[in-house]
C-alpha positions in Angstrom: 120.0 90.8 186.4 121.0 94.3 187.6 118.2 96.1 189.3 117.9 99.9 189.4 117.5 101.7 192.7 113.7 102.2 192.4 113.3 98.5 191.4 115.2 97.5 194.5 113.0 99.8 196.7 109.8 98.4 195.2 111.0 94.8 195.5 111.9 95.3 199.1 108.7 97.1 200.1 106.5 94.5 198.3 108.3 91.7 200.2 107.8 93.2 203.6 104.8 92.7 205.9 102.5 95.7 205.9 103.3 96.6 209.5 107.0 96.7 208.6 106.7 98.5 205.3 104.2 101.2 206.4 106.6 103.2 208.5 109.1 103.2 205.6 106.4 104.5 203.2 105.4 107.2 205.7 108.8 108.7 205.4 108.6 109.1 201.6 107.3 112.2 199.8 104.9 112.2 196.9 107.6 112.4 194.3 109.3 109.2 195.5 106.0 107.3 195.8 105.1 108.3 192.3 108.4 107.0 191.1 107.8 103.7 192.9 104.3 103.6 191.4 105.7 103.9 187.9 108.2 101.2 188.5 105.7 98.8 190.2 103.4 99.1 187.2 106.1 98.0 184.9 108.0 95.4 186.9 107.8 91.9 185.5 109.2 88.6 186.9 112.2 89.1 189.1 114.7 86.2 189.9 114.4 85.1 193.5 118.1 85.5 193.9 117.7 89.2 193.3 115.9 89.6 196.6 118.9 88.2 198.5 121.1 90.8 197.0 118.6 93.5 197.9 118.3 92.4 201.5 122.1 92.2 201.8 122.4 95.7 200.4 119.8 97.0 202.9 121.0 94.8 205.7 117.5 93.3 206.1 116.4 89.9 207.4 116.0 87.4 204.5 114.8 84.1 205.9 111.3 85.3 207.0 110.6 87.2 203.7 109.4 86.1 200.3 110.7 86.9 196.9 107.4 87.5 195.1 105.8 90.9 195.2 102.4 91.1 196.9 100.3 92.5 194.1 102.4 95.4 192.7 100.6 98.7 192.5 97.6 97.7 194.5 99.8 96.5 197.4 101.9 99.7 197.3 98.7 101.8 197.3 97.4 100.0 200.4 100.7 100.5 202.2 100.5 104.3 201.3 96.9 104.5 202.5 97.9 102.9 205.9 100.9 105.1 206.3 99.7 108.4 204.9 96.0 108.2 205.1 93.4 107.6 202.4 93.2 111.2 201.2 96.9 111.7 200.6 97.2 108.2 199.1 94.3 109.0 196.7 96.2 112.2 195.6 99.1 110.1 194.6 97.4 107.0 193.1 94.0 107.9 192.0 95.3 109.6 188.8 97.1 106.5 187.8 95.2 104.9 184.8 95.7 101.3 183.8 99.4 100.8 182.9 100.0 101.9 179.3 102.4 99.0 178.8 99.6 96.6 179.9 97.4 98.1 177.2 100.1 97.8 174.6 100.8 94.2 175.6 97.2 93.3 174.7 96.8 95.5 171.6 97.3 94.3 168.1 100.9 94.7 166.8 99.6 96.9 164.0 98.0 99.3 166.5 101.2 99.4 168.5 103.2 100.1 165.4 100.9 103.0 164.5 101.6 104.6 167.9 105.3 104.2 167.4 105.8 105.0 163.7 106.8 108.6 164.3 108.7 108.1 167.5 112.5 108.3 168.0 114.3 104.9 167.6 115.3 105.1 171.3 111.7 105.4 172.3 110.6 102.5 170.1 113.4 100.3 171.5 112.3 101.1 175.0 108.7 100.0 174.3 109.8 96.8 172.5 112.0 95.9 175.4 108.9 95.5 177.6 106.8 93.5 175.1 106.7 89.8 174.8 109.3 88.8 172.2 106.9 87.5 169.6 104.7 90.6 169.8 107.8 92.8 169.7 108.9 91.0 166.6 105.6 91.6 164.8 105.8 95.3 165.7 109.4 95.4 164.6 108.6 93.9 161.2 106.3 96.8 160.3 109.1 99.4 160.7 111.0 100.6 157.7 114.5 99.1 157.2 116.4 102.2 158.4 114.3 102.4 161.5 114.7 98.6 162.2 118.4 98.9 162.3 118.4 102.0 164.5 116.0 100.3 166.9 117.8 97.0 167.0 121.1 98.7 167.8 119.6 100.8 170.6 117.7 97.8 172.0 120.9 95.7 172.1 122.8 98.4 174.0 120.0 99.2 176.4 120.4 98.6 180.1 117.6 100.7 181.6 114.8 103.0 180.5 112.9 105.8 182.2 109.7 104.2 183.5 107.6 107.4 183.0 108.8 107.6 179.4 107.4 104.2 178.7 104.1 105.2 180.1 104.0 108.4 178.1 104.7 106.6 174.8 102.5 103.6 175.7 99.6 105.9 176.2 100.4 108.0 173.1 100.1 111.2 175.2 103.4 112.9 174.1 106.5 112.5 172.0 108.4 114.6 174.4 111.0 112.7 176.5 110.7 113.5 180.2 113.8 114.8 182.0 115.9 111.8 182.7 117.0 113.1 186.1 113.4 113.2 187.2 112.6 109.7 186.2 112.6 106.4 187.9 114.2 103.7 185.7 113.7 100.0 185.2 116.4 97.5 184.2 116.6 96.0 180.7 118.8 93.3 179.4 119.1 94.8 176.0 121.2 92.1 174.4 118.9 89.4 175.6 115.8 91.3 174.5 117.3 92.0 171.1 118.3 88.4 170.7 114.8 87.2 171.6 113.3 89.6 169.1 115.5 88.5 166.3 114.8 84.9 167.0 111.1 85.6 166.4 111.7 87.2 163.0 112.2 84.0 161.1 115.4 82.6 159.5 115.8 84.8 156.4 114.8 88.0 158.1 116.9 87.3 161.2 119.9 86.5 159.1 119.5 89.7 157.1 119.2 91.8 160.2 122.3 90.2 161.8 124.3 90.9 158.6 123.2 94.5 158.6 123.9 94.8 162.3 127.4 93.4 161.8 128.0 96.2 159.3 126.8 98.8 161.7 128.1 97.4 165.0 130.1 94.2 164.8 130.7 93.9 168.6 127.0 94.2 169.3 126.1 91.8 166.5 128.4 89.2 168.0 126.8 89.6 171.5 123.3 89.3 170.0 124.3 86.1 168.0 125.7 84.5 171.2 122.6 85.4 173.2 120.4 83.9 170.4 121.8 80.4 170.8 122.9 78.7 174.0 124.6 75.4 174.7 121.3 73.9 175.9 119.8 74.8 172.5 121.9 72.0 171.0 119.3 69.6 172.1 117.1 70.9 169.3 119.6 70.4 166.6 119.1 67.4 164.4 121.5 64.4 164.8 123.2 64.9 161.4 124.1 68.5 162.1 125.1 67.6 165.7 127.5 64.9 164.4 129.1 67.5 162.1 129.6 69.8 165.0 130.9 67.1 167.3 133.6 66.1 164.8 135.1 69.6 165.2 135.0 69.5 169.0 137.9 68.1 171.1 136.7 65.4 173.5 138.1 67.1 176.6 136.2 70.3 175.8 133.0 68.4 175.1 133.3 66.5 178.4 133.9 69.8 180.3 130.9 71.5 178.6 128.6 68.6 179.4 129.4 68.9 183.2 126.3 71.1 183.8 124.2 70.1 180.8 120.7 68.9 181.2 120.0 65.1 180.9 118.0 65.6 177.7 121.0 67.4 176.1 123.5 64.8 177.3 121.3 62.0 175.9 120.9 63.8 172.6 124.7 64.2 172.3 125.3 60.6 173.1 122.6 59.5 170.6 124.4 61.5 167.9 127.7 59.7 168.5 128.9 56.1 167.9 128.3 53.8 170.8 132.0 53.6 171.5 132.5 57.3 171.5 129.5 57.9 173.7 130.7 55.4 176.2 134.1 57.1 176.3 132.6 60.5 176.9 130.3 59.1 179.6 133.3 57.5 181.4 135.3 60.7 181.2 132.3 62.7 182.5 131.9 60.4 185.4 135.6 60.6 186.2 135.6 64.4 186.0 136.1 66.0 189.4 135.2 69.4 190.6 135.8 72.1 188.0 135.2 75.9 188.0 131.9 77.0 186.6 133.7 79.6 184.5 135.7 76.9 182.8 132.5 74.9 182.0 130.9 78.0 180.6 134.0 78.8 178.5 133.9 75.3 177.0 130.2 75.6 176.3 130.7 79.0 174.6 133.5 77.6 172.4 131.2 74.9 171.2 128.3 77.4 170.6 130.7 79.7 168.7 131.8 76.8 166.6 128.2 75.9 165.9 127.4 79.4 164.8 130.5 79.5 162.5 129.4 76.2 160.9 125.9 77.6 160.5 127.2 80.7 158.9 129.2 78.8 156.2 126.3 76.5 155.5 127.7 73.3 157.0 124.8 72.9 159.5 121.6 74.6 160.3 120.5 75.8 163.8 117.0 76.6 162.7 113.9 74.5 163.2 111.1 74.2 160.6 109.2 76.9 162.4 109.9 80.6 162.4 112.0 80.5 165.6 115.6 79.5 166.0 116.0 76.3 167.9 
């Protein structure tokens, strides 16, 4: 996950003891603190490994610090109060209402759609990138077909969005986009978010959207397809479909792909094979020495791409009985 500059700053500040962070905050002006406030209000879960990267970049001590922010905006506000005084802190933070994205995340999808119906597709994509995938899909379904395609393309290609813009749209205060150079930004894995959204649309709708996306942007459609289905997802494929897939996979590639697979996936694969074939794969897997992770991931991707090809021509199905892809 690639973090933006403001996200790195917030993550580092929220991980420091107050006595350490306060002098840093005291050196910041109101504009910078407002940017950090916007980002802190929108930040979600951050991988613990990201903190190591941040500390390395800022040459900070890592072992004594934690990877979980201490309360987001409230903690940042307390730091500002200690460093700048309550009066100046109030000037910066008191005008901050409850996060607009927090309001949207709890609102009915139909209400969210009503706010977004006249917005630019880029704005809609930015908002959907911050909603839970199921809720985003419900909002997405209310859009007209032309808007849906425009939004899906922009979402898939998104890497970051202006934090202030999100709050503006979420609060339905303005359709004007703020100057990008004046905005803090938060990171977005657009392909992953687009894939999660499509998975929640249901089989028929998702298939239609992917076909249309392929016509509009084949490269992006391929990335979204790959992100929708991972090697681990094979544990949810029924045995008959998995047998069909395994017949097309070379044994050495399967063994390599299973090197980092979870035990449930390995067991599901073995249960879908004959006893003799499963024993041979187990023996080969045990005898397999050290291999490069890149080689394992390449073998897994080959099998996933083969599964997607078989699904596309109707040989197998990768969908469960529910609305979600397995």
